[in-house]
C-alpha positions as CSV (number, residue, x, y, z in Angstrom):
1,X,83.7,92.6,103.4
2,X,87.0,92.5,105.2
3,X,87.4,91.9,108.9
4,X,90.8,92.7,110.3
5,X,92.8,94.3,113.1
6,X,94.3,97.7,112.2
7,X,96.6,99.9,114.3
8,X,99.2,102.6,114.3
9,X,102.9,102.3,115.1
10,X,105.6,104.5,116.6
11,X,104.4,108.1,117.1
12,X,107.3,109.4,119.3
13,X,111.1,108.9,119.2
14,X,113.0,108.2,122.3
15,X,114.7,111.5,122.3
16,X,111.4,113.4,122.4
17,X,110.9,114.9,125.8
18,X,107.1,114.4,125.6
19,X,105.6,111.8,128.0
20,X,102.5,111.4,126.0
21,X,101.4,107.9,125.0
22,X,98.5,106.6,123.0
23,X,96.6,103.4,123.9
24,X,96.9,100.7,121.2
25,X,99.8,102.4,119.4
26,X,102.8,100.0,119.1
27,X,106.5,100.7,118.4
28,X,107.5,100.1,114.8
29,X,110.2,97.7,116.1
30,X,107.6,95.6,117.8
31,X,105.5,95.5,114.6
32,X,108.5,94.5,112.4
33,X,109.6,91.8,114.9
34,X,106.1,90.4,115.0
35,X,105.7,90.3,111.2
36,X,109.1,88.5,110.8
37,X,108.5,86.2,113.8
38,X,105.0,85.3,112.7
39,X,105.9,84.5,109.1
40,X,105.8,80.8,108.1
41,X,105.8,80.9,104.3
42,X,107.0,84.2,102.9
43,X,108.2,87.6,104.0
44,X,108.4,90.6,101.6
45,X,110.3,93.7,102.7
46,X,110.6,97.0,100.8
47,X,112.6,100.0,102.1
48,X,114.5,103.0,100.7
49,X,117.6,102.0,102.7
50,X,119.0,99.8,105.5
51,X,121.1,100.6,108.6
52,X,119.6,98.4,111.2
53,X,122.9,97.5,112.8
54,X,124.6,100.4,114.5
55,X,128.3,101.0,113.6
56,X,129.9,103.0,116.5
57,X,133.3,101.7,115.6
58,X,133.2,102.7,111.9
59,X,134.7,106.1,111.4
60,X,132.6,106.6,108.3
61,X,129.4,106.1,110.2
62,X,127.2,108.7,111.9
63,X,127.2,106.4,114.9
64,X,131.0,106.7,115.3
65,X,132.5,107.5,118.7
66,X,129.4,106.8,120.8
67,X,129.9,104.6,123.8
68,X,128.1,101.2,124.2
69,X,126.0,102.8,127.0
70,X,125.0,105.7,124.7
71,X,124.0,103.4,121.9
72,X,121.9,101.4,124.3
73,X,120.2,104.6,125.6
74,X,119.6,105.7,122.0
75,X,117.8,102.3,121.4
76,X,120.1,100.9,118.7
77,X,119.3,97.4,120.1
78,X,115.9,97.6,118.4
79,X,117.6,97.7,115.0
80,X,119.8,94.7,115.8
81,X,116.8,92.7,117.1
82,X,114.7,93.5,114.0
83,X,117.7,92.3,111.8
84,X,117.9,89.2,113.9
85,X,114.2,88.5,113.5
86,X,114.6,88.6,109.7
87,X,117.6,86.2,110.0
88,X,115.6,83.9,112.1
89,X,112.7,83.9,109.6
90,X,115.2,83.0,106.8
91,X,116.7,80.2,109.0
92,X,113.2,78.8,109.4
93,X,113.2,78.4,105.5
94,X,110.7,81.3,105.1
95,X,111.0,82.7,101.6
96,X,112.3,86.2,102.0
97,X,112.4,88.9,99.4
98,X,114.3,92.2,100.0
99,X,113.7,95.1,97.7
100,X,115.4,98.5,98.2
101,X,117.0,101.6,96.6
102,X,120.8,101.7,96.4
103,X,121.0,102.7,100.1
104,X,123.0,105.4,101.8
105,X,126.7,105.8,102.8
106,X,128.5,103.9,104.2
107,X,126.3,100.8,104.3
108,X,124.5,101.0,101.0
109,X,123.1,97.5,100.4
110,X,125.4,95.7,102.8
111,X,122.7,94.4,105.2
112,X,120.2,92.9,102.7
113,X,123.2,91.4,100.7
114,X,124.5,89.8,103.9
115,X,121.0,88.3,104.6
116,X,120.9,86.8,101.2
117,X,124.4,85.5,101.2
118,X,124.4,81.6,101.3
119,X,120.6,81.5,101.7
120,X,118.9,80.3,98.5
121,X,115.5,81.2,100.1
122,X,116.5,84.9,100.5
123,X,116.4,87.0,97.3
124,X,117.8,90.5,97.2
125,X,117.0,93.2,94.5
126,X,118.2,96.8,94.3
127,X,115.9,98.8,92.1
128,X,117.0,102.2,90.7
129,X,113.9,104.1,89.7
130,X,115.9,106.8,88.0
131,X,116.6,104.2,85.3
132,X,112.9,104.1,84.5
133,X,111.8,107.7,85.1
134,X,115.1,109.7,84.9
135,X,114.8,110.7,88.6
136,X,113.3,109.5,91.8
137,X,113.8,106.7,94.3
138,X,112.0,103.7,95.7
139,X,110.5,105.6,98.6
140,X,107.8,103.1,99.9
141,X,108.3,101.2,103.2
142,X,106.3,98.0,103.2
143,X,106.4,94.7,105.1
144,X,104.1,91.8,104.0
145,X,104.0,88.5,106.0
146,X,102.4,85.4,104.5
147,X,100.2,87.5,102.2
148,X,98.1,88.2,105.2
149,X,99.6,90.8,107.5
150,X,101.1,94.1,106.3
151,X,102.8,97.3,107.4
152,X,102.7,100.5,105.4
153,X,104.5,103.5,106.8
154,X,107.4,105.9,106.8
155,X,110.0,103.9,108.7
156,X,113.1,102.7,106.8
157,X,115.0,99.6,107.9
158,X,117.3,101.8,110.0
159,X,117.7,101.7,113.8
160,X,117.3,105.5,114.0
161,X,113.9,105.2,112.2
162,X,112.9,102.8,115.0
163,X,114.0,104.9,118.0
164,X,115.3,108.4,117.1
165,X,113.2,109.7,114.2
166,X,109.6,110.7,114.0
167,X,107.8,108.0,112.0
168,X,104.2,106.8,111.7
169,X,102.9,103.6,110.1
170,X,99.8,101.5,109.9
171,X,99.7,97.7,110.4
172,X,96.9,95.3,109.4
173,X,96.6,91.9,110.9
174,X,94.7,89.0,109.3
175,X,93.8,91.0,106.3
176,X,94.7,88.9,103.2
177,X,92.5,90.9,100.8
178,X,94.5,94.1,101.4
179,X,97.9,92.4,101.8
180,X,97.5,90.6,98.4
181,X,96.7,93.9,96.7
182,X,99.9,95.5,98.2
183,X,101.7,92.3,97.2
184,X,100.8,92.9,93.5
185,X,102.4,96.3,93.7
186,X,105.5,94.7,95.3
187,X,105.6,92.1,92.5
188,X,105.4,94.8,89.9
189,X,108.4,96.6,91.4
190,X,110.2,93.2,91.8
191,X,109.6,92.6,88.1
192,X,111.1,95.9,87.1
193,X,114.3,94.9,89.0
194,X,114.7,92.0,86.6
195,X,114.3,94.0,83.4
196,X,116.8,96.0,81.3
197,X,115.3,99.5,81.6
198,X,116.8,100.6,78.3
199,X,114.6,98.0,76.5
200,X,111.4,99.3,78.1
201,X,111.8,103.1,78.3
202,X,111.1,106.0,75.9
203,X,111.6,109.8,75.9
204,X,108.3,111.7,75.8
205,X,107.2,115.3,75.9
206,X,105.2,115.7,79.2
207,X,102.5,118.3,78.3
208,X,101.5,118.8,81.9
209,X,104.9,119.4,83.3
210,X,106.3,121.0,80.1
211,X,109.5,118.9,80.1
212,X,111.0,116.1,78.1
213,X,111.5,113.0,80.3
214,X,111.9,109.2,80.3
215,X,108.9,106.9,81.0
216,X,108.2,103.2,80.7
217,X,107.1,102.3,77.2
218,X,103.6,101.3,78.4
219,X,103.0,104.7,80.1
220,X,99.7,106.5,79.7
221,X,101.7,109.5,78.4
222,X,102.2,107.5,75.2
223,X,99.3,107.1,72.7
224,X,97.7,103.7,73.0
225,X,98.8,102.4,69.6
226,X,102.4,103.4,70.2
227,X,102.8,101.7,73.6
228,X,104.6,98.5,74.2
229,X,102.9,95.6,75.9
230,X,103.3,96.0,79.6
231,X,105.6,93.3,81.3
232,X,103.5,93.7,84.5
233,X,100.8,90.9,84.4
234,X,98.0,92.6,86.4
235,X,98.4,95.9,84.5
236,X,95.2,97.6,83.2
237,X,95.6,99.9,80.3
238,X,94.8,103.6,80.8
239,X,93.7,105.9,78.0
240,X,96.2,108.4,76.7
241,X,96.3,111.5,78.8
242,X,98.5,114.6,79.0
243,X,98.9,114.3,82.8
244,X,98.5,111.7,85.5
245,X,95.2,109.9,85.0
246,X,92.4,110.8,87.4
247,X,89.9,108.1,88.2
248,X,86.3,109.0,88.7
249,X,85.5,105.8,90.6
250,X,88.7,104.6,92.2
251,X,88.6,101.3,94.1
252,X,87.6,101.3,97.7
253,X,86.7,98.5,100.1
254,X,84.5,98.3,103.2
255,X,86.4,97.2,106.3
256,X,85.1,96.0,109.6
257,X,88.1,96.8,111.7
258,X,89.1,96.2,115.3
259,X,91.2,99.2,116.3
260,X,93.4,98.6,119.5
261,X,93.2,101.4,122.0
262,X,90.0,103.0,120.6
263,X,86.7,103.4,122.3
264,X,84.9,103.8,118.9
265,X,82.4,101.0,118.2
266,X,83.6,99.5,114.9
267,X,80.8,97.1,114.1
268,X,79.8,99.3,111.1
269,X,82.3,98.8,108.1
270,X,84.0,101.9,107.0
271,X,85.5,102.8,103.6
272,X,89.2,102.5,103.0
273,X,91.4,102.6,100.0
274,X,94.9,102.0,98.6
275,X,96.8,104.4,96.4
276,X,100.1,103.9,94.5
277,X,102.7,106.0,92.7
278,X,103.7,106.3,90.0
279,X,100.6,105.3,87.9
280,X,102.7,103.2,85.5
281,X,103.2,100.7,88.3
282,X,99.6,100.6,89.4
283,X,96.9,98.2,88.5
284,X,93.1,97.7,88.6
285,X,91.3,100.9,89.4
286,X,93.6,102.3,92.1
287,X,94.2,106.0,92.2
288,X,97.7,107.6,92.2
289,X,99.0,108.9,95.5
290,X,98.6,112.5,94.3
291,X,94.9,112.1,93.6
292,X,94.4,110.4,96.9
293,X,96.0,113.3,98.8
294,X,94.0,115.9,96.9
295,X,90.8,114.1,97.5
296,X,91.6,113.7,101.2
297,X,92.1,117.5,101.4
298,X,88.8,118.1,99.5
299,X,86.9,115.7,101.6
300,X,86.9,118.2,104.5
301,X,83.4,119.2,105.5
302,X,82.3,122.9,105.6
303,X,84.1,124.8,108.4
304,X,86.1,121.8,109.6
305,X,89.9,121.2,109.7
306,X,92.5,119.6,107.5
307,X,95.7,118.4,109.3
308,X,98.8,117.7,107.3
309,X,102.2,116.6,108.8
310,X,105.1,116.3,106.4
311,X,108.9,116.0,106.3
312,X,109.3,118.4,103.4
313,X,107.0,120.9,101.6
314,X,108.0,122.1,98.2
315,X,105.9,123.5,95.3
316,X,108.4,122.2,92.8
317,X,110.4,119.1,91.9
318,X,113.5,118.5,93.9
319,X,115.5,115.8,92.1
320,X,114.5,116.0,88.5
321,X,117.0,117.2,85.9
322,X,114.5,119.8,84.7
323,X,112.6,121.8,87.4
324,X,108.9,121.2,87.5
325,X,106.4,123.6,89.1
326,X,104.0,121.5,91.2
327,X,101.0,123.3,92.7
328,X,98.5,120.4,93.1
329,X,98.4,120.3,96.9
330,X,98.6,124.1,97.4
331,X,95.8,124.6,95.0
332,X,93.6,122.1,96.7
333,X,94.3,123.8,100.1
334,X,93.4,127.2,98.8
335,X,90.2,125.9,97.2
336,X,88.9,124.4,100.5
337,X,89.8,127.6,102.4
338,X,87.7,129.6,100.0
339,X,84.8,127.3,99.1
340,X,84.4,125.3,102.3
341,X,85.7,127.9,104.8
342,X,88.1,125.1,106.1
343,X,90.8,125.6,108.6
344,X,94.1,124.0,107.4
345,X,97.0,123.2,109.7
346,X,100.3,122.1,108.2
347,X,103.3,120.9,110.3
348,X,106.6,120.8,108.4
349,X,109.8,119.3,109.8
350,X,112.7,121.7,110.2
351,X,115.7,119.3,110.1
352,X,119.3,119.1,109.0
353,X,118.4,118.6,105.3
354,X,115.8,121.3,105.2
355,X,115.2,122.5,101.6
356,X,116.4,126.1,101.2
357,X,113.4,127.5,99.4
358,X,110.7,125.8,101.5
359,X,110.0,129.0,103.5
360,X,109.1,130.9,100.3
361,X,106.6,128.3,99.2
362,X,105.0,128.1,102.7
363,X,104.8,131.9,102.9
364,X,103.1,132.1,99.5
365,X,100.6,129.5,100.8
366,X,100.0,131.5,103.9
367,X,99.1,134.4,101.6
368,X,95.8,132.6,100.9
369,X,94.7,134.2,104.2
370,X,95.2,137.7,102.7
371,X,93.4,136.7,99.5
372,X,90.6,135.1,101.4
373,X,89.9,138.4,103.3
374,X,90.8,140.7,100.4
375,X,87.2,141.6,99.5
376,X,83.9,141.6,101.5
377,X,82.3,140.0,98.5
378,X,84.5,136.8,99.0
379,X,82.5,135.7,102.0
380,X,85.5,133.6,102.8
381,X,86.0,132.4,106.4
382,X,88.7,129.8,105.9
383,X,92.2,130.0,107.3
384,X,95.6,128.3,107.0
385,X,98.2,128.0,109.8
386,X,101.7,126.5,109.2
387,X,104.3,125.6,111.8
388,X,107.8,124.2,111.7
389,X,108.6,121.3,114.0
390,X,112.1,122.1,115.4
391,X,113.7,119.6,117.7
392,X,116.7,121.0,119.7
393,X,119.9,119.8,118.1
394,X,118.4,119.1,114.7
395,X,121.3,120.7,112.9
396,X,124.1,119.0,115.0
397,X,123.5,115.3,114.4
398,X,126.2,112.8,113.5
399,X,129.2,111.2,114.9
400,X,130.0,111.8,118.6
401,X,133.5,112.9,117.8
402,X,132.1,115.7,115.7
403,X,128.9,116.9,117.3
404,X,128.0,114.9,120.4
405,X,124.2,114.8,119.9
406,X,121.8,112.6,118.1
407,X,118.3,113.8,117.6
408,X,116.0,113.5,114.6
409,X,112.6,114.5,113.2
410,X,110.7,113.1,110.3
411,X,107.1,112.7,109.3
412,X,105.4,110.7,106.6
413,X,105.6,113.2,103.8
414,X,103.9,114.1,100.5
415,X,106.2,112.6,97.8
416,X,107.6,114.4,94.8
417,X,107.3,113.5,91.2
418,X,108.5,110.0,90.4
419,X,108.9,108.8,93.9
420,X,107.6,105.2,94.2
421,X,105.1,104.9,97.1
422,X,102.0,103.2,98.4
423,X,99.4,104.7,100.8
424,X,96.5,103.4,102.8
425,X,93.6,105.7,103.5
426,X,90.6,105.1,105.8
427,X,87.5,106.8,107.0
428,X,87.5,104.7,110.1
429,X,86.8,107.1,113.0
430,X,89.0,105.1,115.4
431,X,92.2,105.4,113.3
432,X,91.4,109.0,112.3
433,X,90.9,109.9,115.9
434,X,94.3,108.4,116.9
435,X,96.1,110.2,114.1
436,X,94.4,113.5,115.1
437,X,95.7,113.0,118.7
438,X,99.2,112.4,117.5
439,X,99.1,115.5,115.2
440,X,97.6,117.7,117.9
441,X,100.3,116.7,120.4
442,X,102.9,117.7,118.0
443,X,101.1,120.9,116.9
444,X,100.7,122.0,120.6
445,X,104.3,121.0,121.6
446,X,107.0,123.6,122.4
447,X,108.9,122.4,119.3
448,X,106.2,123.7,116.9
449,X,107.1,127.2,115.8
450,X,104.7,129.3,113.6
451,X,105.9,130.2,110.1
452,X,105.8,133.9,109.7
453,X,103.6,135.3,106.8
454,X,104.9,137.5,104.0
455,X,105.2,141.2,105.1
456,X,102.2,143.3,104.2
457,X,102.8,145.7,101.3
458,X,102.0,146.3,97.7
459,X,104.1,146.9,94.7
460,X,102.9,149.3,92.0
461,X,104.2,150.0,88.5
462,X,103.3,152.7,86.0
């Protein structure tokens, strides 16, 4: 049994006009500073990209042209102080590992490289997942301090993620059992960064997705006798399968958790779990993220509600060379609407990088309401509602000399094929209740705009 403190971080950006607050929910910057400041032996950090230090004087930067006073009001100081907390940990001779994707313009990997420069106790690795899977990015955001305290969430190492963008994360304090499991996943990714991918990858025919693609040579897509020996020490072999392996008894653990800000009595341990993606990097009996999300949807009780908040929603791959139709989540939603009469609420960010054909997929999902009521024999009482979350100025962010406004909006999202991620799930009523309050505040806000259904009508052919 695990006894730990578990809480949420950063539900509202500074630019949000809402005055709502939630007891026990910390800012992500506070959590990051605490993890770095409390580390005495080692600190592992994983992010998609870094832009902790604002660059208002760099004409290439989206920060360009803003005054010092504006940057202060935006909260850019939180990014600088988080960066300083990592520097301070390194200067205390804490062993620091920094793992990230190639970064974004104009900084790329400048910040983690600067931290590692001249410090033998700081190691810095850039991992390109596309070299192993043909597409995808390192999308997980994880901090692990002394193999004991851990953050898992949506916030990148970016000052805007700390103050201007909608993010949610979970932090666990004094929880070495969970932290060490996440650390194994971190170590697996770190190991990939030291290998020549061309020596460990193969082209296969993916029967599930109906495409040819690259996978690690120990992948479950390859028949057992034809696989290479995995270079990842804690790896457990999975039988050959045509799609991602589904586990009938994935690992869970009982947690006795103190949840700050909750009135719920947590003396009775509740089940929690970890999930990882892609499965080739997993270990033990942990389920893939996709299976975890589907089972979360299907765990809804008869007549109750599923709530989903996401940055993007797309029923297909976005970045792969060959387009893949991906219906897993939509199918699970339709199933619980029909069989469990569930109400499903989906909140999707409408932001500056909104994917063009999102609306068509969401409207097709809304059509489940028509199908549900299409026959009196269906006895279907479920319903789906979908809203866009549209912050004023979402499409005019960037440098002050160009646009003059800086607002953002992002939610922890369902990933797409080949994105590398880690998720923590729990049935703890305290945490579930806090998340529901955050979701409901967004759902009921003036920024939430209903997605319009497909127009009624029928097409006939003779």
